C-alpha positions as CSV (number, residue, x, y, z in Angstrom):
1,M,0.3,-89.9,-0.1
2,N,0.7,-89.2,3.5
3,K,0.9,-86.2,5.7
4,K,2.6,-86.2,9.1
5,I,1.0,-84.3,11.9
6,K,2.2,-83.5,15.3
7,N,1.3,-86.5,17.4
8,N,3.2,-88.7,14.7
9,I,-0.1,-90.2,13.0
10,K,0.3,-90.5,9.5
11,V,-2.9,-89.1,7.7
12,P,-3.3,-90.9,4.4
13,C,-4.8,-89.0,1.5
14,L,-8.2,-90.8,1.5
15,P,-10.0,-91.8,-1.4
16,M,-12.5,-89.0,-2.7
17,E,-15.3,-91.5,-3.0
18,N,-15.0,-92.2,0.9
19,F,-16.5,-88.8,1.4
20,F,-19.1,-88.6,-1.3
21,R,-20.5,-92.2,-1.4
22,N,-24.0,-93.1,-0.2
23,P,-24.2,-94.0,3.3
24,E,-24.1,-97.6,4.7
25,K,-27.7,-97.1,6.1
26,T,-29.5,-94.0,7.1
27,A,-32.9,-92.3,8.0
28,F,-33.8,-95.0,10.3
29,K,-37.5,-94.9,11.7
30,F,-39.6,-97.0,14.0
31,S,-43.1,-98.3,13.0
32,P,-45.6,-96.7,15.2
33,D,-45.9,-100.0,17.1
34,G,-42.2,-100.3,17.4
35,K,-42.1,-103.7,15.8
36,Y,-40.1,-102.7,12.8
37,L,-37.2,-100.6,11.8
38,S,-37.2,-98.7,8.4
39,Y,-34.2,-97.4,6.7
40,L,-32.6,-96.2,3.6
41,Q,-29.8,-98.3,2.1
42,P,-28.2,-98.2,-1.2
43,W,-29.2,-100.6,-4.0
44,K,-27.7,-100.3,-7.5
45,N,-26.2,-96.9,-6.2
46,R,-29.6,-95.5,-5.3
47,L,-30.9,-95.1,-1.7
48,N,-34.0,-97.3,-1.3
49,I,-36.2,-98.5,1.5
50,Y,-35.6,-101.5,3.8
51,V,-37.9,-102.7,6.7
52,E,-36.4,-104.9,9.4
53,Q,-38.5,-107.0,11.7
54,I,-37.0,-106.3,15.2
55,A,-38.2,-109.5,16.7
56,D,-36.4,-112.0,14.3
57,G,-34.0,-109.7,12.2
58,S,-35.6,-110.4,9.0
59,I,-35.3,-107.8,6.3
60,V,-37.5,-106.9,3.2
61,Q,-36.3,-104.3,0.5
62,I,-39.6,-102.7,-0.4
63,T,-38.2,-100.2,-3.0
64,Q,-36.3,-100.7,-6.3
65,V,-35.7,-97.4,-7.5
66,T,-32.9,-97.0,-9.8
67,E,-32.9,-93.5,-11.5
68,R,-33.1,-91.3,-8.5
69,D,-32.8,-91.8,-4.6
70,I,-35.8,-91.8,-2.5
71,A,-35.9,-88.3,-1.4
72,G,-37.9,-89.0,1.9
73,Y,-40.3,-91.3,3.5
74,F,-42.5,-91.9,6.7
75,W,-44.7,-94.6,8.1
76,A,-48.3,-94.1,7.0
77,N,-49.5,-96.9,9.4
78,N,-47.8,-100.1,10.9
79,S,-48.2,-101.9,7.6
80,R,-47.5,-99.1,4.9
81,I,-44.8,-96.7,4.1
82,A,-45.2,-93.6,1.9
83,Y,-42.3,-92.0,0.3
84,L,-41.5,-88.9,-2.1
85,K,-39.3,-89.1,-5.2
86,D,-38.7,-86.6,-8.1
87,T,-37.5,-87.1,-11.6
88,G,-34.0,-85.8,-12.5
89,G,-33.9,-83.1,-10.0
90,D,-36.9,-81.2,-11.1
91,E,-38.4,-81.3,-7.5
92,D,-41.7,-81.9,-8.7
93,F,-42.2,-84.5,-5.9
94,K,-44.6,-87.5,-6.5
95,L,-46.1,-89.4,-3.5
96,Y,-45.9,-93.3,-3.5
97,A,-47.1,-95.9,-0.9
98,V,-45.9,-99.5,-0.5
99,N,-46.7,-102.4,2.0
100,I,-43.8,-103.2,4.2
101,D,-43.6,-106.5,2.4
102,G,-43.1,-104.6,-0.7
103,T,-46.4,-105.4,-2.3
104,E,-49.4,-103.0,-3.6
105,L,-47.1,-100.1,-4.7
106,K,-49.2,-97.3,-5.5
107,E,-48.4,-93.8,-7.0
108,L,-50.6,-91.7,-4.9
109,T,-50.0,-88.5,-6.9
110,P,-49.7,-89.4,-10.6
111,F,-49.9,-85.9,-11.8
112,P,-47.2,-84.3,-14.3
113,G,-45.6,-81.1,-13.2
114,V,-47.2,-81.2,-9.8
115,R,-45.5,-81.0,-6.7
116,T,-46.5,-82.8,-3.4
117,E,-46.1,-81.5,0.1
118,L,-46.9,-83.2,3.3
119,I,-49.3,-81.3,5.7
120,D,-50.1,-84.2,8.2
121,D,-49.6,-87.9,8.4
122,L,-52.7,-88.3,10.5
123,K,-50.9,-90.7,12.9
124,D,-54.4,-91.9,14.2
125,N,-55.9,-92.5,10.8
126,E,-54.8,-96.0,9.3
127,K,-55.9,-95.0,5.9
128,E,-55.3,-91.5,5.2
129,I,-53.0,-88.4,5.2
130,I,-53.1,-84.8,4.3
131,I,-51.0,-83.5,1.7
132,G,-50.8,-80.1,-0.5
133,L,-50.7,-80.1,-4.2
134,N,-50.2,-77.4,-6.7
135,K,-52.4,-79.1,-9.2
136,R,-55.1,-76.8,-9.8
137,N,-52.7,-73.8,-10.0
138,P,-48.9,-74.4,-10.1
139,Q,-48.5,-71.3,-8.0
140,F,-49.9,-72.5,-4.9
141,F,-51.1,-75.7,-2.8
142,D,-54.5,-76.8,-1.9
143,A,-55.2,-79.5,0.9
144,Y,-56.0,-82.8,0.1
145,R,-57.1,-85.9,2.3
146,V,-55.9,-88.9,0.6
147,N,-56.3,-92.8,1.0
148,V,-52.8,-94.3,1.1
149,Y,-54.0,-97.6,-0.3
150,T,-56.3,-96.3,-3.3
151,G,-54.9,-92.9,-4.0
152,E,-58.5,-91.7,-3.7
153,M,-58.3,-88.1,-2.8
154,D,-60.7,-85.3,-1.5
155,L,-60.2,-81.7,-1.7
156,I,-60.5,-80.3,1.9
157,A,-59.5,-77.0,1.5
158,E,-59.2,-74.9,-1.4
159,N,-56.3,-72.2,-1.6
160,P,-57.8,-68.8,-2.6
161,G,-54.5,-68.0,-3.9
162,N,-52.5,-66.5,-1.0
163,I,-52.1,-69.2,1.6
164,S,-48.4,-70.3,1.7
165,G,-48.8,-72.9,4.6
166,W,-51.5,-75.2,6.4
167,M,-51.2,-76.7,9.8
168,T,-53.6,-79.2,11.6
169,D,-54.4,-79.7,15.2
170,H,-53.6,-82.9,17.1
171,E,-56.9,-84.5,15.9
172,G,-55.8,-84.0,12.3
173,R,-58.2,-81.2,11.6
174,L,-57.0,-78.2,9.4
175,R,-57.4,-75.2,11.6
176,V,-54.4,-72.9,10.8
177,A,-53.1,-71.3,7.5
178,V,-50.8,-68.8,6.8
179,T,-51.2,-66.1,4.1
180,T,-49.0,-63.9,2.2
181,D,-49.5,-61.0,-0.4
182,G,-45.6,-61.0,-0.8
183,V,-44.9,-58.4,1.8
184,N,-47.4,-58.7,4.5
185,S,-48.3,-62.1,6.3
186,S,-51.4,-63.1,8.2
187,L,-52.2,-65.9,10.6
188,L,-55.7,-67.5,10.0
189,Y,-57.3,-69.7,12.5
190,R,-60.7,-71.4,12.9
191,D,-62.2,-73.3,15.8
192,Q,-63.6,-76.0,13.9
193,E,-63.0,-77.5,10.1
194,G,-66.4,-76.6,8.7
195,Q,-65.9,-72.7,9.7
196,P,-64.4,-70.0,7.7
197,F,-60.8,-69.0,8.6
198,R,-60.3,-65.7,10.4
199,S,-57.3,-63.5,10.6
200,L,-55.6,-63.2,13.9
201,I,-52.9,-61.0,13.4
202,T,-51.2,-59.5,10.1
203,T,-47.5,-58.4,9.9
204,N,-44.9,-57.5,7.6
205,F,-42.8,-60.3,6.5
206,R,-40.1,-58.8,8.5
207,D,-42.1,-59.8,11.5
208,T,-42.1,-63.6,12.4
209,I,-45.0,-65.3,14.1
210,A,-44.5,-68.9,12.9
211,P,-47.1,-71.3,14.4
212,L,-45.2,-74.6,15.5
213,Q,-48.1,-76.7,16.9
214,F,-51.2,-76.5,18.7
215,T,-51.2,-77.0,22.7
216,Y,-52.3,-80.5,23.6
217,D,-55.7,-79.3,24.4
218,N,-56.0,-77.9,21.0
219,Q,-57.0,-74.5,22.4
220,R,-54.0,-72.5,21.7
221,L,-50.8,-72.5,19.6
222,Y,-47.0,-72.7,20.1
223,V,-45.4,-70.1,18.0
224,S,-41.9,-68.7,17.2
225,S,-42.1,-65.2,17.3
226,N,-39.9,-61.9,16.8
227,L,-42.8,-59.5,17.5
228,G,-41.4,-56.6,19.5
229,R,-38.1,-58.1,19.7
230,D,-34.9,-58.9,17.7
231,L,-34.4,-62.7,18.3
232,Q,-37.1,-65.2,17.8
233,A,-38.4,-67.0,21.2
234,I,-41.1,-69.6,21.8
235,Y,-44.5,-68.5,23.0
236,E,-47.9,-69.7,23.8
237,Y,-50.5,-67.8,21.7
238,D,-54.1,-67.4,22.4
239,P,-56.2,-67.3,19.4
240,Q,-59.3,-66.2,21.4
241,L,-57.3,-63.1,22.8
242,G,-55.1,-62.7,19.6
243,K,-51.9,-62.3,21.5
244,E,-48.9,-64.0,22.9
245,V,-49.8,-65.0,26.5
246,K,-46.8,-66.9,27.7
247,L,-43.0,-66.8,27.0
248,I,-41.9,-70.6,26.9
249,Y,-38.3,-69.9,26.2
250,E,-35.8,-67.2,24.9
251,N,-32.1,-67.3,24.2
252,S,-30.0,-64.2,24.5
253,E,-27.8,-65.0,21.4
254,V,-29.6,-66.6,18.6
255,D,-33.4,-67.4,17.4
256,V,-35.3,-70.1,18.9
257,S,-37.7,-72.0,16.8
258,V,-37.4,-75.8,17.4
259,L,-39.8,-77.4,20.1
260,L,-39.4,-80.9,21.6
261,T,-42.7,-82.7,22.4
262,S,-44.1,-85.7,23.8
263,D,-47.5,-86.9,22.1
264,K,-47.7,-89.7,24.4
265,N,-47.7,-87.6,27.6
266,K,-49.2,-84.6,25.8
267,K,-46.7,-82.1,26.7
268,I,-43.6,-80.1,25.5
269,T,-40.4,-81.3,26.8
270,G,-37.8,-78.7,25.7
271,V,-36.3,-76.7,23.0
272,A,-33.2,-76.8,20.7
273,Y,-31.2,-74.1,19.3
274,V,-27.8,-73.4,17.7
275,T,-25.4,-70.9,18.7
276,D,-21.6,-72.2,18.0
277,K,-23.1,-75.7,18.4
278,L,-26.4,-77.5,19.0
279,H,-27.8,-77.0,22.4
280,Y,-30.9,-78.3,24.2
281,Y,-32.8,-76.7,27.1
282,F,-35.4,-79.3,28.8
283,F,-38.7,-78.7,30.8
284,D,-39.1,-82.3,31.2
285,R,-37.2,-84.0,34.1
286,E,-37.8,-87.5,32.3
287,R,-36.6,-86.4,28.8
288,E,-33.7,-84.4,30.2
289,E,-32.5,-87.7,32.2
290,I,-32.7,-89.7,28.8
291,Q,-30.3,-87.1,27.3
292,Q,-27.8,-87.3,30.1
293,F,-27.8,-91.0,30.1
294,L,-27.1,-91.0,26.3
295,E,-24.4,-88.2,26.5
296,K,-22.7,-90.4,29.2
297,K,-22.9,-93.4,27.3
298,L,-21.8,-91.8,24.0
299,P,-19.2,-89.2,25.0
300,G,-17.7,-86.9,22.4
301,Y,-20.6,-86.8,20.0
302,E,-23.8,-84.6,19.5
303,I,-26.8,-86.7,20.3
304,S,-30.2,-86.4,18.9
305,I,-33.4,-88.6,19.0
306,A,-34.0,-89.8,15.4
307,S,-37.3,-91.6,16.0
308,M,-39.7,-93.0,18.7
309,N,-42.4,-95.7,18.9
310,R,-46.0,-94.4,19.6
311,E,-45.5,-95.5,23.2
312,E,-42.3,-93.6,23.4
313,D,-40.3,-96.7,25.2
314,K,-38.1,-97.2,22.2
315,I,-35.7,-94.7,21.0
316,L,-33.6,-94.5,17.9
317,V,-30.5,-92.4,18.7
318,R,-28.4,-90.7,16.3
319,T,-24.9,-89.5,16.9
320,Y,-22.4,-87.1,15.1
321,S,-19.6,-84.9,15.2
322,D,-17.4,-82.6,13.1
323,K,-15.2,-85.6,12.2
324,S,-18.0,-88.4,12.0
325,R,-21.1,-89.0,10.3
326,G,-22.0,-90.8,13.3
327,A,-24.0,-93.8,14.0
328,Y,-27.6,-95.1,14.9
329,Y,-28.3,-96.9,18.4
330,Y,-31.2,-98.8,19.5
331,Y,-32.4,-98.0,23.2
332,D,-35.3,-99.7,24.8
333,L,-36.3,-97.8,27.9
334,H,-38.5,-100.5,29.0
335,N,-35.6,-103.2,29.5
336,G,-32.8,-101.0,29.3
337,E,-31.3,-102.9,26.1
338,F,-29.0,-100.2,24.3
339,K,-27.1,-101.5,21.1
340,K,-25.3,-99.9,18.2
341,I,-27.3,-100.6,14.9
342,V,-24.9,-99.2,12.3
343,E,-22.0,-96.8,11.7
344,V,-23.4,-94.4,8.9
345,S,-20.1,-94.2,7.0
346,P,-17.8,-96.8,8.6
347,W,-14.9,-96.3,6.0
348,L,-14.2,-92.8,7.4
349,T,-11.6,-92.9,10.4
350,E,-12.2,-90.1,12.9
351,E,-8.5,-89.8,13.7
352,F,-7.6,-88.9,10.3
353,L,-10.1,-86.0,9.9
354,A,-10.1,-82.5,10.9
355,D,-11.3,-80.3,13.7
356,M,-14.1,-77.7,12.8
357,E,-13.7,-74.8,15.0
358,P,-16.2,-71.9,15.6
359,I,-14.7,-68.3,15.1
360,T,-15.7,-64.8,15.1
361,F,-14.3,-61.7,13.6
362,S,-15.5,-57.9,13.0
363,A,-16.4,-56.8,9.6
364,R,-15.1,-53.4,8.5
365,D,-18.2,-51.7,9.9
366,G,-17.7,-53.3,13.3
367,M,-20.5,-56.1,12.9
368,V,-19.4,-59.2,14.7
369,I,-19.4,-62.0,12.0
370,H,-19.6,-65.7,13.2
371,G,-18.3,-68.8,11.1
372,Y,-16.1,-71.9,11.4
373,L,-12.5,-72.6,10.5
374,T,-11.4,-76.2,9.5
375,L,-7.5,-76.5,9.4
376,P,-5.8,-79.5,7.8
377,R,-4.0,-82.1,9.9
378,T,-0.7,-81.0,9.1
379,D,2.4,-80.0,11.2
380,D,2.3,-76.3,10.0
381,S,-0.9,-74.1,10.3
382,K,0.5,-71.0,8.9
383,H,0.4,-69.7,5.2
384,L,-1.9,-72.5,4.1
385,S,-3.8,-72.9,1.0
386,V,-7.4,-72.0,1.7
387,V,-10.9,-72.6,0.3
388,V,-13.4,-70.2,1.2
389,N,-17.0,-71.7,1.4
390,P,-19.9,-69.3,1.4
391,H,-23.1,-71.1,2.3
392,G,-26.3,-70.9,0.1
393,G,-29.7,-69.7,0.9
394,P,-28.5,-67.0,1.4
395,W,-30.9,-67.0,4.2
396,A,-29.7,-70.1,6.1
397,R,-26.7,-70.5,8.1
398,D,-23.7,-72.9,8.4
399,V,-23.7,-75.1,11.6
400,W,-21.3,-77.1,13.3
401,G,-21.1,-80.8,12.3
402,F,-19.9,-83.3,9.8
403,N,-19.6,-81.8,6.3
404,P,-18.1,-84.2,3.7
405,E,-16.9,-81.4,1.5
406,V,-15.0,-79.6,4.3
407,Q,-13.4,-82.9,5.3
408,F,-12.5,-83.9,1.9
409,L,-10.8,-80.6,1.3
410,A,-9.0,-80.7,4.6
411,N,-7.7,-84.1,4.0
412,R,-6.1,-82.6,0.6
413,G,-4.5,-80.1,2.8
414,Y,-6.6,-77.1,2.6
415,A,-8.0,-74.8,5.2
416,I,-11.8,-74.4,4.9
417,F,-13.4,-71.0,5.9
418,Q,-17.2,-70.7,6.2
419,V,-18.8,-67.4,7.0
420,N,-22.2,-66.7,8.3
421,F,-22.4,-63.2,6.6
422,R,-25.1,-60.7,7.4
423,G,-28.4,-61.9,6.1
424,S,-27.7,-65.5,7.4
425,T,-30.5,-66.6,9.7
426,G,-30.3,-67.6,13.2
427,Y,-29.0,-64.3,14.8
428,G,-32.0,-62.3,14.9
429,R,-33.9,-59.9,12.7
430,K,-31.4,-57.1,12.6
431,F,-28.8,-59.4,11.5
432,W,-31.1,-60.8,8.9
433,E,-32.2,-57.6,7.6
434,A,-28.6,-56.1,7.5
435,G,-28.4,-58.3,4.3
436,F,-31.4,-56.9,2.4
437,K,-30.4,-55.7,-1.0
438,Q,-26.8,-56.2,0.0
439,W,-25.9,-59.1,-2.6
440,G,-22.4,-58.3,-3.9
441,R,-22.1,-55.5,-1.3
442,K,-22.0,-55.6,2.3
443,M,-22.7,-59.5,2.5
444,Q,-19.9,-60.1,0.1
445,D,-17.9,-57.6,2.1
446,D,-18.3,-59.8,5.1
447,I,-16.7,-62.7,3.1
448,T,-13.9,-60.5,2.1
449,D,-13.1,-59.2,5.4
450,G,-13.1,-62.7,6.9
451,V,-10.5,-63.6,4.2
452,K,-8.2,-60.7,5.0
453,W,-8.8,-61.6,8.7
454,L,-7.3,-65.0,7.8
455,I,-4.4,-63.3,6.0
456,Q,-3.7,-61.0,8.9
457,K,-3.6,-63.8,11.2
458,G,-1.0,-65.7,9.0
459,I,-3.2,-68.6,8.3
460,A,-3.9,-68.1,4.7
461,D,-1.3,-67.8,2.0
462,P,-2.6,-64.5,0.3
463,K,-1.6,-66.2,-3.1
464,R,-3.2,-69.5,-2.7
465,I,-7.0,-68.7,-1.9
466,A,-9.9,-70.1,-3.7
467,I,-13.7,-69.4,-3.2
468,Y,-16.2,-72.3,-3.5
469,G,-19.9,-72.4,-3.0
470,G,-23.5,-73.7,-4.2
471,S,-26.6,-71.7,-5.0
472,Y,-26.3,-68.3,-3.4
473,G,-22.7,-69.4,-2.5
474,G,-22.2,-69.9,-6.2
475,Y,-23.3,-66.3,-6.7
476,A,-20.7,-65.5,-3.8
477,V,-18.0,-67.1,-5.9
478,L,-18.6,-65.2,-9.0
479,A,-19.3,-61.9,-7.1
480,G,-15.8,-62.6,-5.2
481,L,-13.9,-63.1,-8.6
482,T,-15.7,-60.0,-10.2
483,F,-15.4,-57.6,-7.4
484,T,-12.3,-58.6,-5.7
485,P,-10.4,-60.1,-8.6
486,D,-6.9,-59.9,-6.7
487,L,-8.2,-61.9,-3.7
488,Y,-8.8,-65.2,-5.2
489,A,-6.6,-67.2,-7.3
490,A,-9.4,-69.7,-8.3
491,G,-13.1,-70.0,-8.0
492,I,-15.8,-73.0,-8.1
493,D,-19.3,-72.2,-8.9
494,Y,-22.0,-75.0,-8.1
495,V,-25.4,-74.1,-9.5
496,G,-24.8,-70.5,-8.8
497,V,-26.6,-67.2,-9.8
498,S,-24.8,-64.9,-12.5
499,N,-27.6,-62.7,-13.4
500,I,-30.2,-61.4,-10.7
501,F,-32.7,-60.3,-13.4
502,T,-32.9,-63.9,-15.0
503,L,-32.9,-65.3,-11.6
504,L,-36.2,-63.3,-10.5
505,E,-37.5,-64.0,-13.9
506,T,-37.4,-67.7,-13.6
507,I,-38.3,-68.5,-10.2
508,P,-40.4,-71.6,-9.7
509,P,-44.2,-70.9,-9.9
510,Y,-44.8,-72.0,-6.3
511,W,-42.7,-69.2,-5.1
512,E,-44.4,-66.5,-6.9
513,Q,-46.4,-65.7,-3.8
514,G,-43.1,-64.3,-2.3
515,R,-42.2,-62.4,-5.3
516,Q,-42.5,-59.1,-3.6
517,M,-40.8,-60.2,-0.7
518,L,-37.8,-61.2,-2.9
519,Y,-37.9,-57.8,-4.5
520,E,-37.5,-56.3,-1.1
521,M,-34.8,-58.6,0.1
522,I,-32.8,-58.7,-3.2
523,G,-34.0,-55.8,-5.2
524,D,-36.9,-55.0,-7.6
525,P,-35.9,-55.4,-11.3
526,E,-37.4,-52.1,-12.3
527,K,-37.1,-49.9,-9.4
528,D,-33.7,-51.1,-8.4
529,R,-32.3,-51.8,-12.0
530,D,-29.1,-50.2,-11.5
531,L,-28.7,-52.0,-8.1
532,L,-29.0,-55.2,-9.6
533,Q,-27.0,-54.5,-12.6
534,S,-24.1,-53.6,-10.6
535,A,-24.4,-56.8,-8.4
536,S,-24.9,-59.1,-11.4
537,P,-21.5,-60.7,-12.2
538,V,-22.5,-61.6,-15.6
539,F,-22.3,-57.8,-16.6
540,H,-18.8,-57.5,-15.1
541,A,-17.4,-60.7,-16.4
542,D,-14.5,-58.5,-18.0
543,K,-13.2,-58.1,-14.5
544,I,-12.7,-61.9,-14.0
545,R,-9.2,-63.3,-14.2
546,A,-9.1,-66.2,-12.0
547,P,-9.8,-69.8,-13.4
548,L,-13.2,-71.0,-12.9
549,L,-14.9,-74.3,-12.7
550,V,-18.7,-74.3,-13.1
551,A,-21.1,-77.2,-12.4
552,Q,-24.8,-77.2,-13.2
553,G,-27.9,-79.7,-13.2
554,A,-30.0,-79.4,-16.3
555,N,-33.3,-79.7,-14.5
556,D,-32.6,-77.2,-11.9
557,P,-36.1,-75.3,-11.1
558,R,-34.7,-72.8,-8.8
559,V,-31.4,-71.7,-10.5
560,K,-31.9,-72.3,-14.1
561,K,-28.9,-73.8,-16.3
562,A,-29.2,-70.3,-18.1
563,E,-27.5,-68.8,-15.1
564,S,-24.4,-71.0,-15.6
565,D,-24.5,-70.9,-19.3
566,Q,-24.4,-67.0,-19.3
567,I,-21.4,-66.6,-17.2
568,V,-19.5,-69.5,-19.1
569,E,-20.4,-67.9,-22.3
570,A,-19.0,-64.6,-21.2
571,L,-15.9,-65.9,-20.0
572,R,-15.0,-68.2,-22.9
573,H,-15.8,-65.1,-25.2
574,R,-12.8,-63.6,-23.4
575,E,-10.7,-66.9,-23.2
576,V,-10.7,-66.9,-19.6
577,D,-9.9,-70.5,-18.4
578,V,-13.5,-72.0,-17.4
579,K,-14.4,-75.6,-16.9
580,Y,-18.1,-76.5,-17.4
581,I,-19.9,-79.5,-16.2
582,V,-23.6,-80.1,-17.0
583,K,-25.5,-83.2,-15.6
584,E,-28.7,-83.8,-17.7
585,N,-30.3,-85.8,-14.8
586,E,-29.7,-83.5,-12.1
587,G,-31.2,-80.4,-10.6
588,H,-30.2,-77.9,-7.6
589,G,-27.2,-80.0,-6.8
590,F,-26.0,-83.4,-7.6
591,R,-27.9,-86.2,-6.0
592,N,-26.8,-89.2,-7.9
593,E,-23.6,-90.9,-6.5
594,E,-21.7,-91.2,-9.9
595,N,-22.4,-87.6,-10.6
596,R,-21.1,-86.4,-7.2
597,F,-18.0,-88.4,-7.8
598,D,-17.4,-86.8,-11.1
599,F,-17.7,-83.3,-9.7
600,Y,-15.5,-83.6,-6.6
601,R,-12.9,-85.4,-8.8
602,E,-12.8,-82.3,-11.1
603,M,-12.7,-80.3,-7.9
604,E,-9.8,-81.9,-6.6
605,Q,-7.6,-81.8,-9.9
606,F,-8.8,-78.1,-10.4
607,L,-7.6,-76.8,-6.8
608,A,-4.5,-79.0,-7.0
609,K,-3.6,-77.2,-10.4
610,H,-4.6,-73.7,-9.0
611,L,-3.7,-73.9,-5.3
612,D,-0.5,-76.2,-5.8
613,G,-2.6,-78.8,-3.6
614,M,-2.4,-82.7,-3.7
615,I,-4.2,-85.2,-5.8
616,C,-4.6,-88.8,-4.5
């Protein structure tokens, strides 16, 4: 089936698999010496690690996983790579290491039910890295120094039970920690590793002072802070004085928390932040000139540096846009060589995809809400079928860029509406706090007001609006169908919350430190019982009339399968049309390619049936 657009281009109905298949190659990294390129590439439908020698182009596949994609990896040294992988979506990530010729594979953390977190890859240490493990107690992480060849490990910092994060200096010494009692947070510091930590400052969790890294003399800290202000900004913090001593960068619209650095030249080079799109501000002229060269060389794309070698004279460039997963490029600053390595998803043609436009509207109480609207490539942009797509988190935000779900739905003729409702992060403390204890209330009202705005503008056909989301977005789906049953013709709940009481009862053990914070942000099951009862869709399932599609991973550690079971049972008891997909080898979202295909195939048929859309 083809759709004709205004400039007479025939837009084909693209195969669903083109949007959700694994990339051609992705996650490229340089070896520290710049002699090798590593990347992830599908093998037997799973992303595995490959290593290419730049000089002669020879390639070695160094992993052969078949059950689950490699979740992430890094270079431990010039001849060995470490990687993380979980089992069936349980998020208990195990750490492995393997030589770049594929030999000497070693599982470094062979502990059942234990999660591994990287603290420092120790770039100047050939044999060791520092990791966090919740092996001693599942609720918190101790710091270990681990040999990447033998797996031998030493406990270097025992967590007393309140530390939520560790940070090293540029010499790999563990000198900063962040503690929490669930509501209040303290920044701990020590001058040397052998000393006890001392508290620099204690704040309520609403106040942010997040350590980013040490200054290059290892004497001060760069932090992202909103102390005494609404928006986070970058400061230099003096631990001896116990205060911020220099404002590095602030933005008048959004939080700033990303610092760009040059380890070779031992200086900060700029910051990155997101308003409607990603922006950079540079302190370093050389880094700015590199960016300007790349933007001139690759016009029309967002450009980031994905990796550098230790000398910082070889650069891996990553491009993307709203209509492209982008490509990787190799740039040698020494000899000027510039070449394309690979297109991430070459089977997707940009001219057939849709523009993602930033939008704003006013909520019913006057609060300005930001979001994105993607219209299908059709002649008529009025009275369209719309899929409202609230993000997960909820303490996150949607950003501009390539989104396979958005492009898939636009290709099928739907407009896609993404709302950064109050409570979304990045817009400052006041906007974030405006979402506290507002699940199903003002947070949901923002989504509802956005939909009504679309209807008033004539974009949305009020009889053909669906809502789809994952995690908190799945909760917003159920809340939308429950509390505004006349607004939506259908809903798709992907690993979403139906009962806030059971969500809070079953959080992963390593979230336990933040329980009181969750109670302040969502609600206390005892003190706010009526609030949570009124906001939990499962107790109001009798109000749901629209057909529902539910998808769930059986091993989800965050939103347990019981959340989906409860709402499905409640609706089937009332004989409401509900389709339920459960994948036994998945967790919080479907990672395996064949499971993604099953889900989006069902989504396509479901929306076509209930919004009068198309099926390819």
